[in-house]
GUKOLLO-349405 format. One line per field, with one value per atom (N, C-alpha, C): residue number from 1; residue in three letters; atom name; x, y, z. Coordinates in pm, whole numbers. Example, Ala and Ser with C-alpha at 12.3 -4.5 7.8 and 13.67 -1.06 7.14 Angstrom:
<pts>
nr: c(1	1	1	2	2	2)
rest: c(ala	ala	ala	ser	ser	ser)
atom: c(N	CA	C	N	CA	C)
x: c(1319	1230	1320	1285	1367	1290)
y: c(-569	-450	-330	-225	-106	3)
z: c(780	780	780	708	714	787)
</pts>
This chain:
<pts>
nr: c(1	1	1	2	2	2	3	3	3	4	4	4	5	5	5	6	6	6	7	7	7	8	8	8	9	9	9	10	10	10	11	11	11	12	12	12	13	13	13	14	14	14	15	15	15	16	16	16	17	17	17	18	18	18	19	19	19	20	20	20	21	21	21	22	22	22	23	23	23	24	24	24	25	25	25	26	26	26	27	27	27	28	28	28	29	29	29	30	30	30	31	31	31	32	32	32	33	33	33	34	34	34	35	35	35	36	36	36	37	37	37	38	38	38	39	39	39	40	40	40	41	41	41	42	42	42	43	43	43	44	44	44	45	45	45	46	46	46	47	47	47	48	48	48	49	49	49	50	50	50	51	51	51	52	52	52	53	53	53	54	54	54	55	55	55	56	56	56	57	57	57	58	58	58	59	59	59	60	60	60	61	61	61	62	62	62	63	63	63	64	64	64	65	65	65	66	66	66	67	67	67	68	68	68	69	69	69	70	70	70	71	71	71	72	72	72	73	73	73	74	74	74	75	75	75	76	76	76	77	77	77	78	78	78	79	79	79	80	80	80	81	81	81	82	82	82	83	83	83	84	84	84	85	85	85	86	86	86	87	87	87	88	88	88	89	89	89	90	90	90	91	91	91	92	92	92	93	93	93	94	94	94	95	95	95	96	96	96	97	97	97	98	98	98	99	99	99	100	100	100	101	101	101	102	102	102	103	103	103	104	104	104	105	105	105	106	106	106	107	107	107	108	108	108	109	109	109	110	110	110	111	111	111	112	112	112	113	113	113	114	114	114	115	115	115	116	116	116	117	117	117	118	118	118	119	119	119	120	120	120	121	121	121	122	122	122	123	123	123	124	124	124	125	125	125	126	126	126	127	127	127	128	128	128	129	129	129	130	130	130	131	131	131	132	132	132	133	133	133	134	134	134	135	135	135	136	136	136	137	137	137	138	138	138	139	139	139	140	140	140	141	141	141	142	142	142	143	143	143	144	144	144	145	145	145	146	146	146	147	147	147	148	148	148	149	149	149	150	150	150	151	151	151	152	152	152	153	153	153	154	154	154	155	155	155	156	156	156	157	157	157	158	158	158	159	159	159	160	160	160	161	161	161	162	162	162	163	163	163	164	164	164	165	165	165	166	166	166	167	167	167	168	168	168	169	169	169	170	170	170	171	171	171	172	172	172	173	173	173	174	174	174	175	175	175	176	176	176	177	177	177	178	178	178	179	179	179	180	180	180	181	181	181	182	182	182	183	183	183	184	184	184	185	185	185	186	186	186	187	187	187	188	188	188	189	189	189	190	190	190	191	191	191	192	192	192	193	193	193	194	194	194	195	195	195	196	196	196	197	197	197	198	198	198	199	199	199	200	200	200	201	201	201	202	202	202	203	203	203	204	204	204	205	205	205	206	206	206	207	207	207	208	208	208	209	209	209	210	210	210	211	211	211	212	212	212	213	213	213	214	214	214	215	215	215	216	216	216	217	217	217	218	218	218	219	219	219	220	220	220	221	221	221	222	222	222	223	223	223	224	224	224	225	225	225	226	226	226	227	227	227	228	228	228	229	229	229	230	230	230	231	231	231	232	232	232	233	233	233	234	234	234	235	235	235	236	236	236	237	237	237	238	238	238	239	239	239	240	240	240	241	241	241	242	242	242	243	243	243	244	244	244	245	245	245	246	246	246	247	247	247	248	248	248	249	249	249	250	250	250	251	251	251	252	252	252	253	253	253	254	254	254	255	255	255	256	256	256	257	257	257	258	258	258	259	259	259	260	260	260	261	261	261	262	262	262	263	263	263	264	264	264	265	265	265	266	266	266	267	267	267	268	268	268	269	269	269	270	270	270	271	271	271	272	272	272	273	273	273	274	274	274	275	275	275	276	276	276	277	277	277	278	278	278	279	279	279)
rest: c(unk	unk	unk	unk	unk	unk	unk	unk	unk	unk	unk	unk	unk	unk	unk	unk	unk	unk	unk	unk	unk	unk	unk	unk	unk	unk	unk	unk	unk	unk	unk	unk	unk	unk	unk	unk	unk	unk	unk	unk	unk	unk	unk	unk	unk	unk	unk	unk	unk	unk	unk	unk	unk	unk	unk	unk	unk	unk	unk	unk	unk	unk	unk	unk	unk	unk	unk	unk	unk	unk	unk	unk	unk	unk	unk	unk	unk	unk	unk	unk	unk	unk	unk	unk	unk	unk	unk	unk	unk	unk	unk	unk	unk	unk	unk	unk	unk	unk	unk	unk	unk	unk	unk	unk	unk	unk	unk	unk	unk	unk	unk	unk	unk	unk	unk	unk	unk	unk	unk	unk	unk	unk	unk	unk	unk	unk	unk	unk	unk	unk	unk	unk	unk	unk	unk	unk	unk	unk	unk	unk	unk	unk	unk	unk	unk	unk	unk	unk	unk	unk	unk	unk	unk	unk	unk	unk	unk	unk	unk	unk	unk	unk	unk	unk	unk	unk	unk	unk	unk	unk	unk	unk	unk	unk	unk	unk	unk	unk	unk	unk	unk	unk	unk	unk	unk	unk	unk	unk	unk	unk	unk	unk	unk	unk	unk	unk	unk	unk	unk	unk	unk	unk	unk	unk	unk	unk	unk	unk	unk	unk	unk	unk	unk	unk	unk	unk	unk	unk	unk	unk	unk	unk	unk	unk	unk	unk	unk	unk	unk	unk	unk	unk	unk	unk	unk	unk	unk	unk	unk	unk	unk	unk	unk	unk	unk	unk	unk	unk	unk	unk	unk	unk	unk	unk	unk	unk	unk	unk	unk	unk	unk	unk	unk	unk	unk	unk	unk	unk	unk	unk	unk	unk	unk	unk	unk	unk	unk	unk	unk	unk	unk	unk	unk	unk	unk	unk	unk	unk	unk	unk	unk	unk	unk	unk	unk	unk	unk	unk	unk	unk	unk	unk	unk	unk	unk	unk	unk	unk	unk	unk	unk	unk	unk	unk	unk	unk	unk	unk	unk	unk	unk	unk	unk	unk	unk	unk	unk	unk	unk	unk	unk	unk	unk	unk	unk	unk	unk	unk	unk	unk	unk	unk	unk	unk	unk	unk	unk	unk	unk	unk	unk	unk	unk	unk	unk	unk	unk	unk	unk	unk	unk	unk	unk	unk	unk	unk	unk	unk	unk	unk	unk	unk	unk	unk	unk	unk	unk	unk	unk	unk	unk	unk	unk	unk	unk	unk	unk	unk	unk	unk	unk	unk	unk	unk	unk	unk	unk	unk	unk	unk	unk	unk	unk	unk	unk	unk	unk	unk	unk	unk	unk	unk	unk	unk	unk	unk	unk	unk	unk	unk	unk	unk	unk	unk	unk	unk	unk	unk	unk	unk	unk	unk	unk	unk	unk	unk	unk	unk	unk	unk	unk	unk	unk	unk	unk	unk	unk	unk	unk	unk	unk	unk	unk	unk	unk	unk	unk	unk	unk	unk	unk	unk	unk	unk	unk	unk	unk	unk	unk	unk	unk	unk	unk	unk	unk	unk	unk	unk	unk	unk	unk	unk	unk	unk	unk	unk	unk	unk	unk	unk	unk	unk	unk	unk	unk	unk	unk	unk	unk	unk	unk	unk	unk	unk	unk	unk	unk	unk	unk	unk	unk	unk	unk	unk	unk	unk	unk	unk	unk	unk	unk	unk	unk	unk	unk	unk	unk	unk	unk	unk	unk	unk	unk	unk	unk	unk	unk	unk	unk	unk	unk	unk	unk	unk	unk	unk	unk	unk	unk	unk	unk	unk	unk	unk	unk	unk	unk	unk	unk	unk	unk	unk	unk	unk	unk	unk	unk	unk	unk	unk	unk	unk	unk	unk	unk	unk	unk	unk	unk	unk	unk	unk	unk	unk	unk	unk	unk	unk	unk	unk	unk	unk	unk	unk	unk	unk	unk	unk	unk	unk	unk	unk	unk	unk	unk	unk	unk	unk	unk	unk	unk	unk	unk	unk	unk	unk	unk	unk	unk	unk	unk	unk	unk	unk	unk	unk	unk	unk	unk	unk	unk	unk	unk	unk	unk	unk	unk	unk	unk	unk	unk	unk	unk	unk	unk	unk	unk	unk	unk	unk	unk	unk	unk	unk	unk	unk	unk	unk	unk	unk	unk	unk	unk	unk	unk	unk	unk	unk	unk	unk	unk	unk	unk	unk	unk	unk	unk	unk	unk	unk	unk	unk	unk	unk	unk	unk	unk	unk	unk	unk	unk	unk	unk	unk	unk	unk	unk	unk	unk	unk	unk	unk	unk	unk	unk	unk	unk	unk	unk	unk	unk	unk	unk	unk	unk	unk	unk	unk	unk	unk	unk	unk	unk	unk	unk	unk	unk	unk	unk	unk	unk	unk	unk	unk	unk	unk	unk	unk	unk	unk	unk	unk	unk	unk	unk	unk	unk	unk	unk	unk	unk	unk	unk	unk	unk	unk	unk	unk	unk	unk	unk	unk	unk	unk	unk	unk	unk	unk	unk	unk	unk	unk	unk	unk	unk	unk	unk	unk	unk	unk	unk	unk	unk	unk	unk	unk	unk	unk	unk	unk	unk	unk	unk	unk	unk	unk	unk	unk	unk	unk	unk	unk	unk	unk	unk	unk	unk	unk	unk	unk	unk	unk	unk	unk	unk	unk	unk	unk	unk	unk	unk	unk	unk	unk	unk	unk	unk	unk	unk	unk	unk	unk	unk	unk	unk	unk	unk)
atom: c(N	CA	C	N	CA	C	N	CA	C	N	CA	C	N	CA	C	N	CA	C	N	CA	C	N	CA	C	N	CA	C	N	CA	C	N	CA	C	N	CA	C	N	CA	C	N	CA	C	N	CA	C	N	CA	C	N	CA	C	N	CA	C	N	CA	C	N	CA	C	N	CA	C	N	CA	C	N	CA	C	N	CA	C	N	CA	C	N	CA	C	N	CA	C	N	CA	C	N	CA	C	N	CA	C	N	CA	C	N	CA	C	N	CA	C	N	CA	C	N	CA	C	N	CA	C	N	CA	C	N	CA	C	N	CA	C	N	CA	C	N	CA	C	N	CA	C	N	CA	C	N	CA	C	N	CA	C	N	CA	C	N	CA	C	N	CA	C	N	CA	C	N	CA	C	N	CA	C	N	CA	C	N	CA	C	N	CA	C	N	CA	C	N	CA	C	N	CA	C	N	CA	C	N	CA	C	N	CA	C	N	CA	C	N	CA	C	N	CA	C	N	CA	C	N	CA	C	N	CA	C	N	CA	C	N	CA	C	N	CA	C	N	CA	C	N	CA	C	N	CA	C	N	CA	C	N	CA	C	N	CA	C	N	CA	C	N	CA	C	N	CA	C	N	CA	C	N	CA	C	N	CA	C	N	CA	C	N	CA	C	N	CA	C	N	CA	C	N	CA	C	N	CA	C	N	CA	C	N	CA	C	N	CA	C	N	CA	C	N	CA	C	N	CA	C	N	CA	C	N	CA	C	N	CA	C	N	CA	C	N	CA	C	N	CA	C	N	CA	C	N	CA	C	N	CA	C	N	CA	C	N	CA	C	N	CA	C	N	CA	C	N	CA	C	N	CA	C	N	CA	C	N	CA	C	N	CA	C	N	CA	C	N	CA	C	N	CA	C	N	CA	C	N	CA	C	N	CA	C	N	CA	C	N	CA	C	N	CA	C	N	CA	C	N	CA	C	N	CA	C	N	CA	C	N	CA	C	N	CA	C	N	CA	C	N	CA	C	N	CA	C	N	CA	C	N	CA	C	N	CA	C	N	CA	C	N	CA	C	N	CA	C	N	CA	C	N	CA	C	N	CA	C	N	CA	C	N	CA	C	N	CA	C	N	CA	C	N	CA	C	N	CA	C	N	CA	C	N	CA	C	N	CA	C	N	CA	C	N	CA	C	N	CA	C	N	CA	C	N	CA	C	N	CA	C	N	CA	C	N	CA	C	N	CA	C	N	CA	C	N	CA	C	N	CA	C	N	CA	C	N	CA	C	N	CA	C	N	CA	C	N	CA	C	N	CA	C	N	CA	C	N	CA	C	N	CA	C	N	CA	C	N	CA	C	N	CA	C	N	CA	C	N	CA	C	N	CA	C	N	CA	C	N	CA	C	N	CA	C	N	CA	C	N	CA	C	N	CA	C	N	CA	C	N	CA	C	N	CA	C	N	CA	C	N	CA	C	N	CA	C	N	CA	C	N	CA	C	N	CA	C	N	CA	C	N	CA	C	N	CA	C	N	CA	C	N	CA	C	N	CA	C	N	CA	C	N	CA	C	N	CA	C	N	CA	C	N	CA	C	N	CA	C	N	CA	C	N	CA	C	N	CA	C	N	CA	C	N	CA	C	N	CA	C	N	CA	C	N	CA	C	N	CA	C	N	CA	C	N	CA	C	N	CA	C	N	CA	C	N	CA	C	N	CA	C	N	CA	C	N	CA	C	N	CA	C	N	CA	C	N	CA	C	N	CA	C	N	CA	C	N	CA	C	N	CA	C	N	CA	C	N	CA	C	N	CA	C	N	CA	C	N	CA	C	N	CA	C	N	CA	C	N	CA	C	N	CA	C	N	CA	C	N	CA	C	N	CA	C	N	CA	C	N	CA	C	N	CA	C	N	CA	C	N	CA	C	N	CA	C	N	CA	C	N	CA	C	N	CA	C	N	CA	C	N	CA	C	N	CA	C	N	CA	C	N	CA	C	N	CA	C	N	CA	C	N	CA	C	N	CA	C	N	CA	C	N	CA	C	N	CA	C	N	CA	C	N	CA	C	N	CA	C	N	CA	C	N	CA	C	N	CA	C	N	CA	C	N	CA	C	N	CA	C	N	CA	C	N	CA	C	N	CA	C	N	CA	C	N	CA	C	N	CA	C	N	CA	C	N	CA	C	N	CA	C	N	CA	C	N	CA	C	N	CA	C)
x: c(79	-6	107	16	97	154	92	156	274	269	408	514	475	596	646	553	609	700	662	737	858	869	1004	1109	1051	1123	1185	1135	1183	1294	1362	1479	1421	1482	1427	1409	1298	1272	1184	1160	1084	945	860	719	665	551	506	362	381	251	188	87	46	-64	-30	-98	-220	-333	-452	-501	-503	-548	-695	-783	-894	-937	-1001	-1053	-1156	-1240	-1359	-1413	-1435	-1500	-1642	-1685	-1812	-1869	-2013	-2080	-2119	-2073	-2087	-2213	-2276	-2403	-2510	-2644	-2741	-2768	-2745	-2757	-2645	-2630	-2499	-2381	-2275	-2189	-2056	-2059	-1961	-1921	-1787	-1748	-1624	-1603	-1485	-1412	-1284	-1222	-1128	-1185	-1123	-1016	-906	-813	-806	-841	-846	-739	-697	-599	-617	-588	-609	-495	-498	-388	-442	-379	-401	-382	-319	-306	-434	-530	-661	-746	-837	-902	-1003	-1049	-1137	-1277	-1309	-1440	-1464	-1333	-1347	-1342	-1253	-1260	-1388	-1479	-1611	-1701	-1682	-1785	-1734	-1831	-1792	-1779	-1847	-1848	-1717	-1644	-1514	-1393	-1431	-1343	-1186	-1203	-1079	-994	-1080	-1035	-1019	-902	-881	-851	-903	-900	-750	-680	-545	-540	-613	-620	-734	-765	-861	-790	-809	-753	-831	-742	-821	-895	-1009	-1101	-1086	-983	-967	-1057	-1047	-1131	-1039	-988	-869	-956	-915	-978	-914	-843	-774	-866	-867	-982	-970	-867	-844	-903	-1019	-1073	-1001	-942	-869	-738	-658	-564	-601	-730	-769	-779	-824	-838	-708	-611	-469	-413	-427	-392	-446	-577	-648	-580	-547	-482	-346	-264	-131	-122	-216	-231	-268	-355	-419	-264	-188	-84	14	41	145	104	-27	-65	-63	-107	-83	51	145	286	349	302	348	289	164	84	161	169	247	379	448	592	662	607	671	650	538	521	620	651	761	893	907	1033	1062	937	918	939	898	893	1043	1123	1262	1369	1337	1450	1388	1242	1207	1193	1105	1099	1061	1116	1087	959	871	738	706	614	547	436	429	303	201	66	-14	44	136	202	320	353	475	600	597	743	760	899	923	946	905	927	970	1043	1126	1012	940	819	847	800	794	655	612	481	474	471	441	288	264	118	77	-26	-85	-219	-301	-430	-479	-532	-588	-739	-829	-967	-1045	-1089	-1141	-1247	-1320	-1414	-1335	-1417	-1333	-1273	-1351	-1273	-1161	-1187	-1045	-933	-964	-854	-782	-834	-762	-686	-727	-646	-527	-557	-448	-327	-373	-279	-213	-279	-212	-243	-366	-396	-520	-562	-677	-788	-917	-1034	-1060	-1013	-1024	-914	-857	-748	-767	-729	-708	-627	-676	-579	-490	-502	-432	-357	-376	-311	-269	-211	-174	-280	-388	-495	-590	-638	-721	-852	-935	-1093	-1120	-1064	-1075	-1021	-950	-894	-988	-1063	-1136	-1202	-1255	-1330	-1250	-1135	-1039	-1001	-993	-931	-768	-711	-566	-528	-434	-376	-285	-309	-228	-142	-26	78	12	69	23	85	25	75	156	283	375	427	494	568	684	754	856	829	721	659	624	538	494	610	706	825	899	919	975	894	758	678	692	684	701	822	945	1074	1082	1016	1005	929	826	743	825	904	965	1080	1143	1270	1220	1094	1042	980	941	873	945	909	982	898	963	902	790	818	719	616	619	504	428	328	222	143	122	35	104	235	310	312	326	338	217	93	-40	-59	-23	-17	54	189	268	214	149	86	-31	-110	-216	-182	-70	-3	7	54	93	-29	-148	-259	-237	-154	-116	-221	-251	-343	-251	-122	-42	18	-9	62	206	297	446	499	456	523	403	353	256	321	231	274	333	305	334	472	519	659	759	779	902	867	752	707	751	857	919	823	805	713	586	557	420	401	288	270	129	87	-50	-137	-87	-146	-186	-103	-129	-208	-187	-255	-396	-426	-556	-657	-751	-846	-975	-1063	-1186	-1277	-1362	-1461	-1593	-1681	-1794	-1908	-1919	-2021	-2017	-1905	-1889	-1841	-1752	-1688	-1760	-1865	-1968	-2097	-2159	-2309	-2349	-2259	-2274	-2232	-2129	-2093	-2179	-2252	-2348	-2470	-2506	-2624	-2607	-2485	-2463	-2417	-2354	-2291	-2379	-2359	-2417	-2563	-2639	-2776	-2800	-2735	-2761	-2704	-2609	-2557	-2688	-2745	-2852	-2977	-3012	-3114	-3095	-2976	-2939	-2943	-2913	-2931	-3058	-3120	-3268	-3375	-3353	-3453	-3524	-3558	-3633	-3748	-3845	-3955	-3939	-3838	-3793	-3732	-3642	-3580	-3680	-3788	-3881	-3959	-3990	-4081	-4010	-3884	-3818	-3800	-3779	-3788	-3928	-4041	-4177	-4194	-4132	-4142	-4099	-4004	-3931	-4027	-4008	-4102	-4070	-4175	-4148	-4081	-3968	-3888	-3857	-3875	-3861	-3706	-3709	-3571	-3510	-3601	-3555	-3646	-3632	-3720	-3788	-3912	-3964	-4001	-3991	-4004	-4090	-4239	-4348	-4354	-4324	-4332	-4182	-4087	-3959	-3875	-3766	-3656	-3619	-3675	-3651	-3708	-3820	-3911	-3864	-3763	-3728	-3665	-3681	-3630	-3578	-3471	-3401	-3369	-3279	-3240	-3133	-3128	-3026	-2918	-2813	-2726	-2790	-2862	-2957	-3033	-3095	-3182	-3081	-2990	-2895	-2831	-2829	-2786	-2895	-3012	-3140	-3161	-3113	-3163	-3052	-2925	-2809	-2860	-2900	-2958	-3044)
y: c(-108	2	113	250	379	406	369	388	310	196	115	162	221	268	397	481	602	551	464	434	375	290	238	341	461	572	642	639	705	632	700	603	493	407	311	361	318	374	500	549	688	668	764	749	847	776	837	898	1028	1115	1161	1092	1125	1250	1345	1472	1471	1496	1513	1655	1725	1846	1829	1933	1950	2093	2135	2283	2274	2371	2380	2516	2585	2743	2730	2797	2783	2926	2921	3069	3066	3177	3171	3273	3322	3403	3369	3372	3334	3447	3574	3695	3750	3784	3818	3722	3746	3668	3665	3654	3642	3493	3463	3348	3332	3200	3153	3033	3023	2915	2852	2763	2719	2603	2580	2497	2416	2288	2197	2092	2036	1954	1825	1715	1601	1524	1410	1293	1160	1106	963	857	893	784	783	876	848	765	686	582	664	590	647	661	573	572	706	751	875	997	999	1099	1130	1030	1040	1119	1135	1201	1332	1420	1567	1597	1530	1563	1535	1444	1404	1517	1608	1720	1673	1559	1514	1611	1704	1815	1950	2020	2132	2237	2362	2490	2535	2510	2543	2692	2728	2861	2898	3011	3076	3119	3061	3105	3214	3312	3442	3401	3469	3475	3597	3626	3754	3793	3912	3956	4067	4023	4123	4201	4307	4414	4423	4338	4337	4310	4381	4366	4218	4152	4016	3920	3867	3780	3637	3597	3486	3487	3613	3650	3660	3716	3713	3582	3468	3328	3283	3304	3255	3310	3442	3512	3452	3414	3341	3208	3129	3032	3014	3127	3147	3179	3274	3323	3204	3115	2990	2911	2869	2798	2862	2987	3077	3066	3094	3093	2953	2855	2707	2684	2737	2692	2765	2885	2961	2889	2835	2789	2658	2572	2446	2435	2537	2537	2455	2472	2383	2225	2192	2038	2010	2096	2056	2030	2116	2096	1977	1938	1830	1702	1723	1594	1567	1690	1683	1634	1682	1653	1586	1577	1508	1616	1583	1659	1570	1599	1532	1562	1487	1502	1392	1449	1355	1297	1166	1096	1121	1072	1094	1038	947	874	972	1052	1163	1094	995	940	1015	1047	1125	1050	1078	1000	1097	1037	1118	1098	1204	1207	1268	1213	1294	1306	1419	1463	1474	1362	1381	1404	1448	1474	1342	1273	1142	1171	1276	1297	1436	1483	1617	1585	1631	1609	1749	1723	1839	1800	1885	1853	1841	1804	1781	1918	2026	2141	2192	2165	2212	2115	1988	1891	1946	1988	2032	2148	2250	2356	2327	2227	2174	2101	2019	1938	2032	2150	2245	2193	2135	2082	2164	2157	2216	2143	2183	2112	1998	2002	1891	1783	1777	1678	1613	1497	1410	1469	1487	1517	1415	1295	1198	1110	1153	1077	1157	1132	1211	1200	1153	1147	1291	1306	1418	1376	1469	1434	1346	1353	1262	1125	1099	979	913	982	928	791	779	653	544	558	472	361	240	123	137	225	236	311	231	282	399	527	627	662	696	717	803	764	855	1001	1088	1229	1245	1249	1269	1413	1433	1556	1585	1479	1492	1549	1476	1490	1639	1693	1804	1919	1896	1993	2000	1881	1873	1948	1952	2024	2184	2208	2344	2404	2339	2385	2406	2298	2307	2451	2466	2571	2699	2711	2830	2862	2749	2751	2808	2773	2809	2920	2991	3120	3236	3357	3476	3489	3545	3572	3699	3784	3899	3882	3770	3739	3644	3698	3602	3517	3575	3525	3385	3400	3272	3186	3227	3140	3061	3139	3069	2964	2979	2897	2756	2792	2678	2581	2650	2580	2505	2552	2473	2364	2357	2241	2122	2162	2048	2021	2085	2075	2132	2236	2298	2416	2445	2567	2704	2717	2833	2862	2785	2790	2755	2842	2815	2725	2728	2652	2605	2486	2428	2404	2426	2434	2289	2172	2035	2008	2100	2066	2033	2115	2102	2016	1956	1887	1747	1689	1552	1465	1352	1240	1265	1398	1438	1406	1323	1286	1315	1367	1412	1284	1194	1082	980	1001	939	1032	1149	1210	1266	1275	1314	1203	1223	1130	1121	1019	990	1097	1157	1252	1198	1154	1077	1172	1294	1368	1365	1387	1377	1243	1190	1056	921	934	812	846	953	981	1044	1139	1220	1132	1054	964	865	792	709	763	870	924	974	1028	1064	980	849	755	618	559	430	417	526	529	538	630	623	503	425	300	200	206	97	151	279	308	273	296	259	122	32	-121	-171	-133	-180	-103	18	126	183	303	377	331	290	217	86	7	-120	-95	7	43	101	183	226	116	36	-102	-178	-201	-277	-205	-66	6	-4	14	4	-114	-238	-367	-391	-307	-318	-310	-389	-401	-262	-223	-118	-167	-94	-143	-29	-46	42	84	231	300	316	275	289	362	450	526	444	448	368	464	405	488	403	429	347	387	519	575	542	470	474	613	604	730	796	759	831	980	988	1126	1209	1179	1259	1378	1500	1624	1710	1785	1857	1765	1649	1559	1614	1576	1604	1489	1516	1400	1293	1358	1253	1163	1226	1125	1032	1076	988	859	895	793	702	754	667	573	623	526	433	454	367	238	284	193	90)
z: c(5	-5	-9	-10	-34	94	224	333	365	332	333	265	140	37	118	166	237	359	435	543	504	402	351	302	274	224	308	454	561	642	725	800	896	917	1032	1164	1213	1347	1356	1249	1243	1261	1277	1276	1164	1102	977	1027	1012	1041	894	831	713	740	645	666	545	594	520	523	386	377	311	331	260	252	138	107	23	48	-29	-24	-149	-114	-89	5	54	75	69	87	240	297	469	493	384	399	305	329	245	150	202	117	79	-49	-100	-149	-163	-223	-132	0	84	96	52	42	139	181	268	196	229	153	267	356	451	422	479	453	585	597	715	708	823	838	922	886	999	963	1033	1025	971	895	848	940	1061	1163	1255	1226	1311	1222	1301	1242	1151	1058	953	1012	1088	1174	1262	1311	1383	1262	1178	1091	1027	1001	922	1023	1146	1234	1272	1211	1237	1399	1468	1614	1702	1620	1686	1672	1565	1557	1500	1422	1381	1275	1221	1119	1178	1185	1239	1130	1160	1064	1073	959	942	895	807	768	675	649	572	454	345	220	152	107	48	-82	-93	-203	-273	-356	-413	-542	-567	-686	-747	-882	-939	-1049	-1058	-1142	-1293	-1313	-1454	-1568	-1666	-1766	-1834	-1830	-1895	-1772	-1781	-1711	-1694	-1814	-1804	-1721	-1728	-1644	-1496	-1471	-1323	-1256	-1354	-1303	-1269	-1358	-1330	-1217	-1185	-1064	-933	-952	-824	-803	-901	-882	-816	-879	-828	-692	-638	-502	-406	-458	-381	-343	-459	-426	-340	-349	-271	-128	-92	46	120	37	100	118	27	53	169	194	320	446	457	575	592	492	529	522	522	511	632	744	863	838	767	730	626	539	430	504	598	665	751	804	894	809	692	591	547	521	483	583	694	795	935	939	1066	1171	1283	1388	1502	1646	1753	1805	1831	1881	1978	2073	2186	2160	2173	2155	2287	2278	2402	2521	2528	2647	2691	2620	2646	2600	2515	2463	2347	2319	2198	2082	1962	1847	1746	1637	1548	1427	1387	1313	1185	1072	932	902	818	782	639	547	419	387	260	234	168	219	177	121	152	94	93	-39	-35	-81	9	-24	-57	-191	-268	-376	-414	-541	-671	-770	-897	-962	-949	-1010	-938	-791	-710	-731	-752	-774	-876	-998	-1112	-1070	-991	-951	-852	-769	-675	-768	-866	-928	-1057	-1094	-1195	-1331	-1345	-1480	-1522	-1647	-1700	-1659	-1689	-1637	-1742	-1870	-1964	-1952	-1824	-1820	-1671	-1674	-1540	-1438	-1319	-1202	-1150	-1188	-1133	-1246	-1366	-1476	-1588	-1707	-1808	-1910	-1884	-1980	-1990	-2125	-2137	-2156	-2178	-2183	-2301	-2416	-2534	-2495	-2396	-2371	-2257	-2178	-2074	-2081	-2213	-2234	-2288	-2322	-2391	-2272	-2317	-2234	-2224	-2294	-2277	-2159	-2078	-1945	-1971	-1894	-1916	-1786	-1818	-1706	-1587	-1470	-1352	-1366	-1312	-1302	-1175	-1209	-1085	-1069	-942	-929	-1039	-1070	-1145	-1289	-1344	-1475	-1486	-1385	-1385	-1375	-1300	-1291	-1419	-1489	-1622	-1731	-1716	-1831	-1800	-1664	-1631	-1676	-1659	-1703	-1859	-1932	-2076	-2118	-2037	-2083	-2067	-1951	-1912	-2015	-2067	-2148	-2280	-2319	-2458	-2470	-2365	-2348	-2271	-2302	-2238	-2114	-2023	-1890	-1901	-1994	-2005	-2093	-2183	-2282	-2232	-2163	-2103	-2203	-2315	-2408	-2462	-2487	-2538	-2423	-2305	-2182	-2164	-2180	-2164	-2278	-2392	-2501	-2486	-2438	-2408	-2288	-2188	-2082	-2132	-2226	-2283	-2343	-2427	-2493	-2401	-2276	-2186	-2081	-2108	-2025	-1889	-1875	-1738	-1728	-1597	-1568	-1542	-1591	-1585	-1446	-1336	-1214	-1232	-1200	-1226	-1128	-998	-881	-802	-808	-718	-578	-484	-338	-305	-371	-336	-416	-496	-587	-516	-395	-315	-189	-171	-54	-79	-9	-30	-31	-130	-124	-176	-219	-241	-395	-443	-560	-589	-677	-716	-739	-812	-845	-703	-600	-484	-379	-364	-263	-309	-430	-478	-449	-374	-338	-422	-436	-510	-448	-548	-491	-520	-426	-440	-515	-501	-552	-690	-758	-909	-959	-899	-955	-922	-836	-812	-859	-783	-821	-928	-970	-1092	-1206	-1195	-1303	-1338	-1221	-1252	-1319	-1296	-1351	-1499	-1527	-1668	-1749	-1703	-1774	-1770	-1663	-1636	-1647	-1620	-1627	-1792	-1854	-2013	-2086	-2027	-2099	-2079	-1963	-1939	-2032	-2038	-2119	-2271	-2295	-2449	-2489	-2395	-2413	-2393	-2288	-2264	-2322	-2336	-2402	-2266	-2296	-2183	-2119	-2203	-2151	-2090	-2126	-2059	-1917	-1911	-1779	-1692	-1737	-1634	-1584	-1672	-1634	-1536	-1545	-1425	-1312	-1316	-1179	-1130	-1207	-1137	-1072	-1106	-1074	-932	-891	-756	-653	-544	-425	-348	-276	-175	-61	-29	105	180	311	414	402	394	378	246	151	-1	-56	-165	-241	-340	-358	-477	-591	-704	-846	-920	-901	-953	-1107	-1151	-1283	-1349	-1280	-1358	-1326	-1385	-1363	-1477	-1596	-1719	-1741	-1666	-1674	-1567	-1482	-1374	-1414	-1364	-1392	-1271	-1285	-1179	-1069	-1096	-993	-920	-803	-709	-685	-607	-590	-489	-405	-316	-401	-497	-585	-654	-709	-791	-690	-554	-468	-452	-436	-423	-538	-660	-763	-757	-723	-725	-629	-522	-426	-473)
</pts>
């Protein structure tokens, strides 16, 4: 497993403290457009049963990331500046964790015993659009592999997106473009499916690999994918009327939603409804 690989990369006798980061831009008021972008932190050493319970407070607020509004007339450039600022702020906040991963730190456990600890990034929890921002790829590229949108349905295996590959691509872009010519720089980045961030916060974080620390996002990659793809495949094979007929035959069970008229005529469906159809 990934945790065993990380432990093997550390000196013998040391303690692995896997860092879990999470961020999501949220609205904090019902009226107006007041937003906050919290950055949360947790430990992979904590049991998953505890992490899933919000009352256990296993996630701590590490920082409130800025939500800037740039006034430059070029909207595309404003979006790039937002991404640049996000990576720079996260890099400043987590700098002590980077140093602890590189050289280690002496820490005391709950029993008071000192341990030589290392803090690599093992997971970053975010929704699909923010995953692309974190891994510095465009929205039509995979955050964990070298695949682009035209290859998402292909059976061909694509290589993993690693820190070394991203670093090489950024170096090639910088060599081929001039620092003052943003237009050429943007075009070169688009060729490699990069989102124009020149230095991701995880690039100098030892043992950090995008293909490993980016986690699955259930909202889009489970429920939305099922409704947009699996449901359409079933409808194409069976036919809309036949699929609705089989759904109408399902017995009413306590705790499960019943669809007496089928699912093909449903409109304005939510993620909750997608989950209920999957059940």
